[in-house]
N, CA and C atoms as an extended XYZ file, in Angstrom:
246
Properties=species:S:1:pos:R:3:atomname:S:1:resname:S:1:resid:I:1 pbc="F F F"
N       100.502       96.830      121.196 N   MET     1
C        99.812       96.154      120.112 CA  MET     1
C        98.417       95.740      120.551 C   MET     1
N        98.003       96.189      121.717 N   LYS     2
C        96.698       95.837      122.247 CA  LYS     2
C        95.567       96.260      121.308 C   LYS     2
N        95.719       97.426      120.671 N   GLU     3
C        94.665       97.898      119.792 CA  GLU     3
C        94.530       97.064      118.527 C   GLU     3
N        95.489       96.212      118.266 N   TYR     4
C        95.449       95.372      117.075 CA  TYR     4
C        95.226       93.911      117.447 C   TYR     4
N        94.267       93.676      118.320 N   GLU     5
C        93.926       92.310      118.732 CA  GLU     5
C        93.518       91.457      117.536 C   GLU     5
N        92.988       92.094      116.488 N   MET     6
C        92.545       91.351      115.303 CA  MET     6
C        93.707       90.657      114.605 C   MET     6
N        94.931       91.086      114.904 N   LEU     7
C        96.102       90.496      114.258 CA  LEU     7
C        96.683       89.322      115.029 C   LEU     7
N        96.118       89.015      116.195 N   LYS     8
C        96.727       87.998      117.053 CA  LYS     8
C        96.752       86.605      116.425 C   LYS     8
N        95.834       86.320      115.527 N   ASP     9
C        95.782       84.995      114.903 CA  ASP     9
C        96.701       84.870      113.681 C   ASP     9
N        97.303       85.967      113.274 N   TRP    10
C        98.213       85.951      112.124 CA  TRP    10
C        99.620       85.625      112.604 C   TRP    10
N       100.432       84.982      111.752 N   PRO    11
C       101.816       84.680      112.153 CA  PRO    11
C       102.628       85.964      112.344 C   PRO    11
N       103.721       85.865      113.066 N   ASP    12
C       104.574       87.026      113.322 CA  ASP    12
C       105.288       87.511      112.065 C   ASP    12
N       105.490       86.618      111.111 N   VAL    13
C       106.119       86.964      109.838 CA  VAL    13
C       105.213       86.434      108.729 C   VAL    13
N       104.839       87.326      107.807 N   LEU    14
C       103.875       86.977      106.764 CA  LEU    14
C       104.510       87.039      105.380 C   LEU    14
N       103.895       86.328      104.453 N   THR    15
C       104.242       86.479      103.048 CA  THR    15
C       103.511       87.715      102.532 C   THR    15
N       103.859       88.166      101.359 N   VAL    16
C       103.182       89.326      100.780 CA  VAL    16
C       101.721       88.979      100.486 C   VAL    16
N       101.449       87.754      100.071 N   LYS    17
C       100.061       87.342       99.811 CA  LYS    17
C        99.237       87.362      101.101 C   LYS    17
N        99.829       86.897      102.199 N   GLN    18
C        99.129       86.940      103.480 CA  GLN    18
C        98.874       88.381      103.909 C   GLN    18
N        99.876       89.240      103.712 N   MET    19
C        99.726       90.649      104.063 CA  MET    19
C        98.600       91.291      103.253 C   MET    19
N        98.529       90.949      101.966 N   ALA    20
C        97.466       91.487      101.112 CA  ALA    20
C        96.097       91.081      101.654 C   ALA    20
N        95.971       89.836      102.026 N   LYS    21
C        94.694       89.353      102.565 CA  LYS    21
C        94.366       90.057      103.879 C   LYS    21
N        95.363       90.200      104.746 N   LEU    22
C        95.164       90.858      106.035 CA  LEU    22
C        94.698       92.300      105.843 C   LEU    22
N        95.321       93.022      104.915 N   LEU    23
C        94.982       94.428      104.698 CA  LEU    23
C        93.775       94.622      103.781 C   LEU    23
N        93.348       93.554      103.127 N   GLY    24
C        92.197       93.663      102.235 CA  GLY    24
C        92.525       94.394      100.945 C   GLY    24
N        93.750       94.205      100.465 N   VAL    25
C        94.161       94.823       99.204 CA  VAL    25
C        94.618       93.723       98.255 C   VAL    25
N        94.798       94.073       97.007 N   GLY    26
C        95.282       93.107       96.035 CA  GLY    26
C        96.758       92.807       96.243 C   GLY    26
N        97.199       91.720       95.648 N   VAL    27
C        98.598       91.314       95.778 CA  VAL    27
C        99.521       92.353       95.144 C   VAL    27
N        99.126       92.924       94.011 N   ASN    28
C        99.966       93.944       93.368 CA  ASN    28
C       100.128       95.160       94.271 C   ASN    28
N        99.052       95.581       94.909 N   ALA    29
C        99.130       96.726       95.829 CA  ALA    29
C       100.022       96.387       97.018 C   ALA    29
N        99.950       95.161       97.495 N   ALA    30
C       100.794       94.735       98.610 CA  ALA    30
C       102.267       94.764       98.215 C   ALA    30
N       102.581       94.259       97.021 N   TYR    31
C       103.969       94.309       96.547 CA  TYR    31
C       104.435       95.756       96.393 C   TYR    31
N       103.552       96.627       95.952 N   GLN    32
C       103.914       98.033       95.811 CA  GLN    32
C       104.247       98.654       97.171 C   GLN    32
N       103.462       98.333       98.201 N   LEU    33
C       103.741       98.839       99.551 CA  LEU    33
C       105.108       98.378      100.050 C   LEU    33
N       105.450       97.144       99.722 N   VAL    34
C       106.746       96.604      100.129 CA  VAL    34
C       107.866       97.230       99.299 C   VAL    34
N       107.685       97.286       97.993 N   ASN    35
C       108.750       97.780       97.104 CA  ASN    35
C       109.052       99.258       97.293 C   ASN    35
N       108.025      100.068       97.644 N   ASP    36
C       108.298      101.499       97.837 CA  ASP    36
C       108.710      101.830       99.272 C   ASP    36
N       108.810      100.794      100.110 N   GLY    37
C       109.294      100.991      101.470 CA  GLY    37
C       108.245      101.451      102.460 C   GLY    37
N       106.980      101.504      102.041 N   SER    38
C       105.915      101.913      102.961 CA  SER    38
C       105.768      100.924      104.108 C   SER    38
N       105.965       99.655      103.802 N   ILE    39
C       105.918       98.602      104.816 CA  ILE    39
C       107.261       97.881      104.793 C   ILE    39
N       107.881       97.774      105.952 N   GLY    40
C       109.178       97.117      106.056 CA  GLY    40
C       109.092       95.633      105.723 C   GLY    40
N       110.144       95.124      105.159 N   SER    41
C       110.182       93.707      104.785 CA  SER    41
C       111.631       93.252      104.690 C   SER    41
N       111.823       91.968      104.510 N   CYS    42
C       113.165       91.443      104.276 CA  CYS    42
C       113.083       90.349      103.222 C   CYS    42
N       114.148       90.233      102.464 N   ARG    43
C       114.248       89.196      101.436 CA  ARG    43
C       115.034       88.026      101.984 C   ARG    43
N       114.513       86.861      101.725 N   ILE    44
C       115.220       85.623      102.048 CA  ILE    44
C       115.279       84.855      100.736 C   ILE    44
N       116.425       84.922      100.079 N   GLY    45
C       116.516       84.368       98.738 CA  GLY    45
C       115.625       85.175       97.810 C   GLY    45
N       114.703       84.501       97.146 N   LYS    46
C       113.760       85.195       96.270 CA  LYS    46
C       112.461       85.542       96.985 C   LYS    46
N       112.313       85.065       98.211 N   SER    47
C       111.084       85.293       98.974 CA  SER    47
C       111.132       86.622       99.721 C   SER    47
N       109.982       87.226       99.880 N   ILE    48
C       109.847       88.443      100.679 CA  ILE    48
C       109.008       88.088      101.901 C   ILE    48
N       109.487       88.478      103.068 N   ARG    49
C       108.756       88.257      104.313 CA  ARG    49
C       108.514       89.594      104.979 C   ARG    49
N       107.333       89.729      105.576 N   VAL    50
C       106.928       90.979      106.203 CA  VAL    50
C       106.640       90.716      107.678 C   VAL    50
N       107.447       91.289      108.574 N   PRO    51
C       107.152       91.143      109.998 CA  PRO    51
C       105.824       91.824      110.343 C   PRO    51
N       105.041       91.176      111.169 N   LYS    52
C       103.749       91.732      111.563 CA  LYS    52
C       103.913       93.101      112.205 C   LYS    52
N       104.997       93.304      112.928 N   LEU    53
C       105.241       94.602      113.559 CA  LEU    53
C       105.383       95.724      112.529 C   LEU    53
N       105.897       95.403      111.350 N   CYS    54
C       106.004       96.416      110.292 CA  CYS    54
C       104.620       96.813      109.779 C   CYS    54
N       103.708       95.866      109.749 N   ILE    55
C       102.326       96.175      109.347 CA  ILE    55
C       101.666       97.042      110.403 C   ILE    55
N       101.897       96.725      111.675 N   VAL    56
C       101.351       97.534      112.765 CA  VAL    56
C       101.910       98.959      112.677 C   VAL    56
N       103.212       99.092      112.423 N   ASP    57
C       103.820      100.420      112.268 CA  ASP    57
C       103.168      101.187      111.124 C   ASP    57
N       102.920      100.510      110.021 N   TYR    58
C       102.284      101.143      108.863 CA  TYR    58
C       100.876      101.626      109.218 C   TYR    58
N       100.118      100.798      109.917 N   LEU    59
C        98.769      101.185      110.307 CA  LEU    59
C        98.785      102.358      111.287 C   LEU    59
N        99.738      102.352      112.216 N   ASP    60
C        99.874      103.479      113.147 CA  ASP    60
C       100.231      104.761      112.397 C   ASP    60
N       101.150      104.662      111.450 N   MET    61
C       101.562      105.822      110.675 CA  MET    61
C       100.375      106.379      109.880 C   MET    61
N        99.567      105.502      109.331 N   ALA    62
C        98.414      105.928      108.539 CA  ALA    62
C        97.422      106.710      109.397 C   ALA    62
N        97.300      106.331      110.654 N   ARG    63
C        96.379      107.031      111.547 CA  ARG    63
C        96.797      108.489      111.686 C   ARG    63
N        98.081      108.744      111.829 N   TYR    64
C        98.559      110.119      111.990 CA  TYR    64
C        98.554      110.872      110.669 C   TYR    64
N        98.794      110.188      109.581 N   THR    65
C        98.786      110.830      108.270 CA  THR    65
C        97.395      111.348      107.941 C   THR    65
N        96.369      110.572      108.250 N   VAL    66
C        94.997      110.988      107.969 CA  VAL    66
C        94.670      112.248      108.748 C   VAL    66
N        95.001      112.303      110.035 N   SER    67
C        94.707      113.480      110.843 CA  SER    67
C        95.419      114.706      110.298 C   SER    67
N        96.677      114.547      109.930 N   THR    68
C        97.457      115.660      109.415 CA  THR    68
C        96.866      116.158      108.102 C   THR    68
N        96.417      115.252      107.265 N   THR    69
C        95.817      115.631      105.988 CA  THR    69
C        94.542      116.422      106.212 C   THR    69
N        93.731      116.005      107.158 N   ILE    70
C        92.477      116.715      107.446 CA  ILE    70
C        92.783      118.116      107.947 C   ILE    70
N        93.744      118.251      108.834 N   VAL    71
C        94.132      119.565      109.344 CA  VAL    71
C        94.642      120.438      108.210 C   VAL    71
N        95.502      119.890      107.358 N   ALA    72
C        96.056      120.658      106.240 CA  ALA    72
C        94.946      121.095      105.281 C   ALA    72
N        93.990      120.216      105.000 N   ASP    73
C        92.870      120.565      104.119 CA  ASP    73
C        92.039      121.690      104.717 C   ASP    73
N        91.808      121.625      106.019 N   ASN    74
C        91.029      122.668      106.676 CA  ASN    74
C        91.760      124.007      106.642 C   ASN    74
N        93.064      123.985      106.831 N   LEU    75
C        93.839      125.229      106.782 CA  LEU    75
C        93.843      125.811      105.377 C   LEU    75
N        93.961      124.935      104.374 N   THR    76
C        93.951      125.391      102.984 CA  THR    76
C        92.603      126.000      102.637 C   THR    76
N        91.525      125.448      103.191 N   ALA    77
C        90.186      125.953      102.913 CA  ALA    77
C        89.862      127.211      103.723 C   ALA    77
N        90.809      127.615      104.603 N   GLY    78
C        90.601      128.820      105.400 CA  GLY    78
C        89.755      128.617      106.635 C   GLY    78
N        89.555      127.384      107.039 N   LYS    79
C        88.751      127.105      108.234 CA  LYS    79
C        89.603      127.279      109.473 C   LYS    79
N        88.993      127.814      110.503 N   GLU    80
C        89.707      127.966      111.775 CA  GLU    80
C        89.642      126.662      112.545 C   GLU    80
N        90.704      126.328      113.199 N   LEU    81
C        90.763      125.142      114.033 CA  LEU    81
C        90.669      125.569      115.485 C   LEU    81
N        89.565      125.276      116.110 N   LEU    82
C        89.383      125.638      117.518 CA  LEU    82
C        89.279      124.418      118.357 C   LEU    82
C-alpha cells in the first residue's frame, strides 16, 4: 500500500460518502460502485461500510484495465505492438 500514501489519513473503514469524497466522484456514483460489486463493501444494519483495502484493490484493478484497453484498441486499429 506504499504507493497509496495519500490514503494514510483516511480511516480503515469508510462510509460511502467518505469514499465518494476520496475518489472525487458523486455519492450516486459511489453507491453504484458498491451496488454493482466494483468495490467491496459490507452492510451493518442499514449502513454500508467500505474497507479502505477494497478501494485500494479497485484502484489497482483500474490500472490494469486501462493498460489492457489501450492494447486492445491498438490491436483493433491494426497497430503493431513492439
